[in-house]
C-alpha positions as CSV (number, residue, x, y, z in Angstrom):
1,M,22.1,55.2,-10.3
2,A,22.0,57.9,-7.9
3,Y,23.1,61.3,-9.0
4,K,26.2,62.7,-7.1
5,T,25.1,65.8,-6.9
6,I,21.8,68.0,-7.3
7,Q,23.1,69.9,-10.4
8,K,23.6,66.4,-12.0
9,M,20.1,65.4,-11.6
10,L,18.8,68.8,-12.9
11,D,21.1,68.6,-15.7
12,A,19.7,65.1,-16.4
13,I,16.1,66.4,-16.4
14,S,17.0,69.3,-18.7
15,Y,18.7,66.9,-21.0
16,Y,15.6,64.6,-21.0
17,N,13.5,67.6,-21.9
18,S,15.6,68.5,-24.8
19,V,15.1,65.0,-26.5
20,I,11.5,64.9,-26.2
21,E,10.1,64.8,-29.8
22,E,8.0,67.2,-31.7
23,I,4.5,65.9,-32.2
24,P,3.3,66.0,-35.8
25,E,0.2,67.6,-36.8
26,N,-1.2,64.1,-37.5
27,F,-0.2,60.5,-36.9
28,D,-1.8,57.0,-37.4
29,V,-3.7,55.8,-34.2
30,H,-4.7,52.1,-33.8
31,T,-8.2,51.8,-32.7
32,D,-7.3,49.8,-29.7
33,Y,-5.9,53.3,-28.1
34,L,-9.2,54.9,-28.9
35,I,-10.8,54.4,-25.3
36,D,-13.6,56.2,-23.5
37,G,-15.2,57.2,-26.9
38,I,-12.2,59.3,-28.3
39,T,-11.6,59.6,-32.0
40,A,-8.1,59.5,-33.7
41,D,-8.1,63.3,-33.9
42,N,-9.0,63.7,-30.1
43,F,-6.2,61.2,-29.5
44,V,-3.7,63.4,-31.3
45,A,-5.1,66.5,-29.5
46,G,-4.6,64.8,-26.1
47,Y,-1.1,63.5,-26.9
48,K,0.0,66.8,-27.8
49,A,-1.4,68.2,-24.4
50,Y,0.4,65.4,-22.6
51,R,3.7,66.2,-24.3
52,N,3.4,69.8,-23.5
53,L,2.7,69.4,-20.0
54,I,5.5,66.9,-19.4
55,K,7.8,69.6,-21.1
56,T,6.4,72.5,-18.8
57,Q,6.7,70.3,-15.7
58,N,10.4,69.1,-16.6
59,A,11.2,73.0,-17.0
60,D,9.4,74.1,-13.8
61,M,11.4,71.3,-11.8
62,V,14.6,72.5,-13.1
63,A,13.7,76.0,-12.3
64,S,12.5,75.2,-8.8
65,P,13.6,72.0,-7.5
66,E,13.0,72.6,-3.9
67,S,9.2,73.4,-4.4
68,F,8.8,69.7,-6.2
69,G,10.5,67.9,-3.3
70,L,13.6,67.1,-5.3
71,I,16.0,68.0,-2.8
72,T,16.5,66.1,0.5
73,T,19.3,66.0,3.1
74,D,21.5,63.3,4.2
75,K,22.5,61.9,7.8
76,K,24.6,65.0,8.2
77,D,22.0,67.4,7.0
78,N,23.6,68.0,3.7
79,A,21.5,68.9,0.7
80,K,21.4,66.0,-1.9
81,P,19.1,64.9,-4.8
82,A,15.9,63.1,-3.7
83,N,15.5,60.9,-6.8
84,A,17.7,58.7,-9.1
85,M,15.5,59.2,-12.1
86,H,15.1,62.1,-14.5
87,Y,11.3,61.6,-15.4
88,P,9.4,61.7,-12.0
89,Y,6.1,63.1,-13.5
90,L,6.2,60.7,-16.5
91,W,6.7,57.9,-13.9
92,L,3.6,59.3,-11.8
93,F,1.2,59.6,-14.8
94,I,2.1,55.9,-15.7
95,A,1.5,54.8,-12.3
96,L,-1.5,56.6,-12.0
97,A,-2.8,55.4,-15.4
98,R,-1.9,51.8,-14.8
99,S,-3.8,52.0,-11.3
100,G,-7.0,53.3,-12.9
101,E,-9.8,53.3,-15.4
102,I,-11.3,56.0,-17.6
103,K,-14.9,57.0,-17.6
104,S,-16.2,60.1,-19.3
105,G,-12.7,61.7,-19.2
106,I,-12.3,61.0,-15.4
107,L,-9.7,58.5,-14.2
108,Y,-10.8,56.3,-11.2
109,V,-7.6,55.4,-9.2
110,N,-7.6,52.3,-7.3
111,G,-5.8,53.8,-4.4
112,A,-4.3,50.5,-3.0
113,E,-2.7,49.6,-6.6
114,F,-1.2,53.3,-6.5
115,L,0.1,53.1,-3.4
116,A,1.8,49.9,-4.1
117,Y,3.7,51.7,-7.0
118,S,4.4,54.4,-4.6
119,K,6.1,52.0,-2.3
120,G,8.3,50.6,-5.1
121,K,6.3,48.0,-7.1
122,K,7.9,47.7,-10.3
123,L,6.8,49.8,-13.1
124,S,7.8,49.0,-16.7
125,D,11.5,47.9,-16.9
126,R,12.6,50.1,-13.9
127,D,12.7,49.5,-10.2
128,T,13.6,53.2,-9.3
129,F,10.6,55.2,-8.2
130,P,10.5,58.8,-7.2
131,K,10.7,59.8,-3.6
132,N,9.1,63.1,-4.0
133,I,5.6,61.6,-4.8
134,E,4.0,63.7,-2.1
135,S,5.1,66.9,-3.7
136,L,4.4,65.9,-7.1
137,M,0.7,65.1,-6.2
138,E,0.5,68.3,-4.2
139,K,1.6,70.3,-7.4
140,L,-1.1,68.8,-10.0
141,P,-3.8,71.3,-9.1
142,E,-1.4,74.1,-10.3
143,Y,-1.3,72.4,-13.8
144,G,-5.3,72.2,-13.9
145,F,-5.9,68.8,-12.4
146,E,-8.6,68.1,-9.9
147,L,-8.1,65.5,-7.3
148,T,-10.9,64.1,-5.3
149,G,-10.5,61.6,-2.3
150,Y,-6.7,61.4,-2.5
151,I,-4.8,60.8,0.7
152,Y,-1.1,60.7,0.6
153,G,0.1,57.4,2.0
154,E,-3.3,55.9,2.2
155,P,-4.9,53.1,0.1
156,A,-8.0,55.1,-0.4
157,D,-9.7,55.3,-4.0
158,F,-9.7,58.8,-5.6
159,T,-10.6,60.4,-8.9
160,M,-8.6,62.8,-11.1
161,E,-10.0,65.2,-13.7
162,Y,-8.3,67.6,-16.2
163,K,-10.7,70.1,-17.4
164,P,-8.3,72.1,-19.8
165,N,-8.3,69.3,-22.0
166,Q,-10.9,66.4,-21.8
167,Y,-8.7,64.0,-23.8
168,L,-5.5,64.2,-21.9
169,L,-6.4,61.4,-19.3
170,P,-8.1,58.9,-21.7
171,V,-4.8,59.4,-23.9
172,I,-2.5,58.9,-20.7
173,R,-4.4,55.8,-19.9
174,A,-4.6,54.4,-23.3
175,S,-0.6,55.0,-23.9
176,V,0.3,52.7,-21.2
177,F,-1.1,49.8,-23.6
178,T,1.8,50.1,-25.9
179,R,4.6,47.8,-25.4
180,C,7.1,50.5,-25.8
181,Q,5.8,51.6,-22.2
182,E,7.2,48.3,-20.7
183,K,10.5,48.0,-22.8
184,S,11.5,51.4,-23.7
185,L,10.8,54.0,-20.7
186,V,13.9,55.9,-21.4
187,S,13.4,56.0,-25.4
188,D,10.3,55.9,-27.6
189,Y,7.7,56.1,-24.8
190,A,9.5,58.6,-22.6
191,C,10.6,60.7,-25.7
192,F,7.1,60.8,-27.1
193,N,7.5,59.1,-30.3
194,A,4.1,59.3,-31.8
195,L,4.9,56.6,-34.5
196,M,4.5,54.0,-31.8
197,F,0.8,54.4,-31.8
198,K,0.1,53.1,-35.2
199,T,1.1,49.6,-34.0
200,P,-1.4,47.7,-31.8
201,P,-0.6,46.9,-28.1
202,N,0.5,43.4,-28.8
203,G,2.3,44.3,-32.2
204,K,6.1,45.5,-32.8
205,M,7.0,48.7,-34.2
206,D,8.8,48.8,-37.5
207,F,12.5,49.5,-36.5
208,A,12.8,52.3,-38.8
209,D,9.9,54.1,-36.7
210,T,11.6,53.8,-33.6
211,H,13.1,56.8,-31.8
212,T,16.6,55.5,-31.9
213,A,16.4,54.5,-35.6
214,K,15.4,58.1,-36.4
215,L,18.7,59.3,-34.9
216,M,20.9,56.7,-36.5
217,Q,22.8,56.8,-39.8
218,P,20.8,55.4,-42.7
219,Q,23.0,52.8,-43.6
220,L,22.9,51.3,-39.9
221,V,19.1,51.2,-40.0
222,E,19.2,49.4,-43.4
223,S,21.5,46.9,-41.8
224,V,19.2,46.3,-38.8
225,N,16.3,46.0,-40.9
226,A,18.2,43.5,-43.1
227,I,19.4,41.6,-40.1
228,I,15.6,41.3,-39.0
229,T,14.4,40.3,-42.3
230,E,17.2,37.6,-43.1
231,L,17.0,35.9,-39.5
232,A,13.2,35.7,-40.2
233,T,14.1,33.3,-43.0
234,I,15.5,30.7,-40.6
235,G,12.8,31.3,-38.1
236,L,14.3,33.9,-35.8
237,S,12.7,37.1,-34.6
238,P,13.6,39.7,-32.0
239,S,12.9,38.0,-28.6
240,A,14.2,40.9,-26.4
241,E,14.7,44.6,-26.7
242,R,15.6,47.3,-24.3
243,H,17.3,50.7,-24.3
244,H,20.2,51.8,-22.0
245,K,19.6,55.3,-23.1
246,H,17.2,57.2,-25.6
247,D,19.8,56.8,-28.3
248,I,21.4,53.1,-27.4
249,G,19.3,50.0,-27.9
250,W,19.7,46.3,-27.6
251,M,18.0,43.6,-29.5
252,K,18.3,39.8,-29.2
253,F,17.4,36.9,-31.3
254,G,17.1,34.0,-28.9
255,T,20.5,32.9,-27.8
256,C,21.9,32.9,-31.5
257,Y,22.6,36.6,-32.1
258,Q,22.2,40.0,-30.7
259,I,23.0,43.7,-31.7
260,Y,23.7,46.8,-29.8
261,Y,22.7,50.0,-32.0
262,R,23.4,53.5,-31.5
263,E,23.4,56.9,-33.7
264,D,26.8,56.1,-35.3
265,R,27.4,52.4,-34.6
266,L,26.1,48.8,-35.0
267,D,27.8,46.0,-32.9
268,G,26.7,42.5,-33.7
269,I,27.5,39.3,-31.6
270,I,26.9,35.9,-32.9
271,N,27.1,32.8,-30.5
272,I,28.3,29.9,-32.0
273,P,27.8,26.5,-30.1
274,D,30.6,24.1,-29.7
275,V,33.3,25.2,-32.0
276,R,34.9,21.8,-31.8
277,K,31.8,20.2,-33.4
278,N,31.4,22.7,-36.1
279,E,35.1,23.1,-36.9
280,K,34.9,21.7,-40.3
281,Y,32.0,23.9,-41.4
282,L,33.6,26.9,-40.1
283,E,36.6,26.2,-42.0
284,T,34.6,26.6,-45.2
285,L,33.8,30.2,-44.3
286,P,35.5,33.1,-46.4
287,E,38.8,34.0,-44.7
288,K,37.5,37.3,-43.1
289,Y,35.0,35.5,-41.0
290,L,37.3,32.5,-40.2
291,N,40.0,34.6,-39.2
292,I,37.6,36.6,-36.5
293,I,36.8,33.2,-35.1
294,K,40.4,32.0,-34.9
295,E,41.5,35.2,-33.3
296,T,38.8,35.0,-30.6
297,M,39.3,31.5,-30.0
298,F,43.0,31.8,-29.8
299,K,43.0,34.6,-27.2
300,G,43.0,32.0,-24.6
301,C,40.6,31.3,-21.8
302,K,41.0,33.5,-18.6
303,G,38.8,31.1,-16.6
304,C,35.5,31.7,-15.2
305,V,36.0,30.9,-11.6
306,K,38.8,30.7,-9.1
307,G,41.1,27.7,-9.3
308,E,40.6,24.9,-11.8
309,C,37.7,25.3,-14.4
310,H,36.0,21.9,-15.1
311,A,34.7,23.4,-18.6
312,R,38.5,23.8,-19.8
313,H,40.2,21.2,-21.9
314,A,43.4,21.2,-23.9
315,V,42.1,20.4,-27.6
316,E,43.5,20.9,-31.1
317,L,41.4,23.5,-32.9
318,F,42.1,25.0,-36.4
319,G,45.5,23.2,-36.5
320,K,46.5,24.6,-33.1
321,K,46.8,23.4,-29.5
322,K,44.6,25.5,-27.1
323,T,42.7,25.5,-24.1
324,Y,39.2,25.2,-24.9
325,C,36.1,26.2,-23.0
326,I,33.3,23.6,-23.4
327,H,30.4,26.2,-22.3
328,S,27.3,26.0,-24.6
329,Y,28.7,28.7,-26.8
330,N,31.5,31.1,-27.7
331,M,30.7,35.0,-28.6
332,F,32.0,36.4,-31.6
333,Y,31.8,40.1,-32.6
334,F,31.2,40.2,-36.2
335,P,30.7,42.9,-38.8
336,T,27.4,44.1,-39.6
337,E,27.3,45.5,-43.3
338,L,24.8,44.2,-45.6
339,K,27.4,42.0,-47.3
340,D,28.2,40.2,-43.9
341,I,24.6,39.4,-42.9
342,P,24.0,36.3,-45.2
343,V,27.0,34.9,-43.6
344,I,25.6,35.4,-40.1
345,V,22.6,33.8,-41.1
346,D,24.2,30.9,-42.7
347,I,26.4,30.4,-39.6
348,I,23.4,30.3,-37.4
349,A,21.5,27.8,-39.7
350,H,24.3,25.4,-40.0
351,T,25.8,25.5,-36.2
352,Y,22.2,25.5,-34.5
353,G,20.2,23.2,-36.9
354,K,16.5,23.4,-36.4
355,K,16.3,24.4,-33.0
356,R,18.0,27.6,-33.4
357,R,18.9,27.8,-29.7
358,C,21.8,26.8,-27.6
359,P,22.0,23.3,-26.4
């Protein structure tokens, strides 16, 4: 979403800078990230340098947005924000890393690949790309980078070197291997959560290690971990994850269940297939949960299309007549305290059977 004013864009960059994590003195690094002959200690040193560089660049952009090409003009020649993102340099380094290979500390960039990203090729989970790439690249020598062969807007291959810290570029290249770079460009990866590197590129982080979990109330983290553990007993694991903001996440378990989590709140949604067929089972649930289902069902169908909906039928459900929607499942907001989780698991096991997915 575009920023309405230049100040809002700068405020967003400043806020992003404020939530970047401190890097611990030491952290675990899986061997898959130790490329170009670097050691775990080298990686730690390079990652600290990367984090500090991003912090410095963010602060410099806020202090002098014009010199970084962050301000442009509209058709009436009025000044406006050039970008619709708050992490242009982070985006740039990811695009460079994904377009190149490391040899002896030097990044060899495929010019055609980098140009494709510069023109809008999707990077991570975002379609947005910075419109000030030319200015960002021109500024790199001021931070100690040496570019050889780079031509703006051309598919020419080029090299990139950073002599102040020989481990910086290998770390940036290796860091894009983590799954967090693909699914969490506003959270774990962007906020420099070093704990993500103890998990191999194809692995899943422990939820408690995630950036968002570190901000959450302990009992909420405990509930999320219990949900993951208990759903695993019936063959379900997180099938999708994403972050709307650095402190707000979403996790989906197939089509059966999903949770939204944040610092002080956890919302769980269970999708129950064909309530009519499962009515007798649902009536055996404790009153607390049965009432949630009844209250949701009897709110009435508002329709999903103009005119008559073929999916709506008049039926008798839980002893009352109602208009029922026969779509594949109905969504119910269920409580997520530890005592509620076994009930959620039981409902899914009974209503979905072995398939654990909607019909």
